[in-house]
C-alpha positions in Angstrom: 139.4 113.8 117.3 135.4 113.8 116.6 134.3 111.0 119.6 135.3 111.2 122.9 136.4 107.6 124.3 136.6 106.0 120.7 137.6 102.2 121.0 140.8 101.1 119.1 138.3 99.4 116.9 136.5 102.2 115.9 139.7 104.5 115.0 140.8 101.6 112.9 138.0 100.4 111.0 135.7 103.1 111.1 132.6 100.8 111.3 130.7 102.9 113.7 131.3 106.5 112.6 128.0 108.4 113.2 126.9 111.0 110.3 127.9 113.8 111.9 131.0 112.7 113.2 131.8 112.3 109.8 130.5 116.0 108.6 132.9 116.9 111.2 135.7 115.0 109.9 134.4 116.6 106.3 134.8 120.5 107.6 137.9 120.0 109.6 139.9 118.2 107.1 142.4 116.7 109.5 144.7 119.3 108.3 145.1 120.4 111.8 147.0 116.6 112.5 149.0 117.1 108.9 147.1 113.8 107.2 146.0 114.6 103.6 142.5 114.5 102.6 141.2 111.3 101.0 140.2 112.0 97.2 136.8 110.3 98.0 136.1 113.1 100.1 137.8 115.9 98.4 135.9 118.6 96.6 136.0 117.8 93.0 136.5 120.9 91.6 140.1 120.5 93.2 140.5 116.7 91.8 139.3 117.4 88.4 140.4 120.8 88.1 137.5 121.9 85.3 139.3 125.1 85.1 142.1 123.4 83.5 140.9 120.3 81.4 138.5 121.1 78.7 135.9 118.6 79.4 133.1 118.2 77.0 130.9 116.5 79.0 130.0 116.0 83.0 127.8 113.3 84.5 126.2 113.0 87.4 125.2 110.0 89.6 121.3 111.0 89.1 121.4 110.4 85.8 124.4 107.9 85.6 122.3 105.4 83.1 121.2 107.9 80.8 124.6 110.0 80.8 126.3 106.6 80.0 124.0 105.8 77.4 124.4 109.4 75.7 128.3 108.6 75.6 128.2 105.4 74.4 125.8 106.5 71.6 127.7 109.9 70.8 130.8 107.9 70.8 129.3 105.2 68.2 129.5 102.7 70.7 126.2 102.1 71.8 125.8 98.6 69.2 128.7 97.5 70.8 128.4 97.4 74.4 126.1 98.8 77.3 126.6 100.1 80.7 125.9 97.5 83.3 123.2 99.2 85.1 122.2 97.6 88.0 118.7 97.6 89.4 117.9 99.4 92.2 117.7 96.8 95.4 114.1 96.3 96.7 115.1 96.5 100.3 116.4 100.9 99.8 113.1 101.9 100.1 114.1 105.4 100.1 115.8 107.9 97.4 119.0 109.4 97.6 117.3 112.9 98.1 115.3 111.3 101.2 118.1 109.3 102.3 120.4 112.5 102.7 117.9 114.5 104.5 117.4 111.7 107.2 121.1 112.0 107.7 121.6 115.8 107.9 118.7 115.8 110.6 121.0 115.3 113.3 123.5 117.3 112.1 123.5 120.9 113.5 122.9 123.6 111.3 126.2 125.6 111.5 128.0 122.2 110.9 125.8 122.3 107.8 126.4 125.7 106.4 130.4 124.6 106.8 129.7 121.6 104.8 128.1 123.5 102.1 130.7 126.0 102.0 133.5 123.5 101.7 132.0 122.4 98.7 130.2 125.2 97.4 132.2 125.1 94.1 131.2 121.4 93.7 127.0 122.5 94.4 127.4 125.1 91.7 129.5 123.3 89.5 127.1 120.1 89.3 124.0 122.4 90.1 122.6 121.1 93.3 120.9 123.3 95.4 121.2 123.0 99.6 117.1 123.8 99.1 117.2 120.0 98.1 118.5 119.0 101.3 117.4 121.3 103.7 
């Protein structure tokens, strides 16, 4: 359990989960209770199996629009269709990197290190650095 005295509503909906609770869940992976790990939180190297599938392109969220344009251009489809880019909402004042730093500031360093170790191959595969978060 990641929160003492969690209400049934909290356990059912997860609406009020705190980020440090979510990190503890990711680190634990719920293996101790026999629940499989949701593919949304699974390490990408396990989900996409890059050693078994000969990918010719790997895109990143941070460059999604440019990556989509490149793929459409490479496939010769850029004159037929466009990637539906959405402008950043004006209410979002911080970058993803800044938001992540805000979330991580309340996560103990030992938990941060465990989280990094769990996703280490993803960090390496997608050329992310933990220094970007620290």
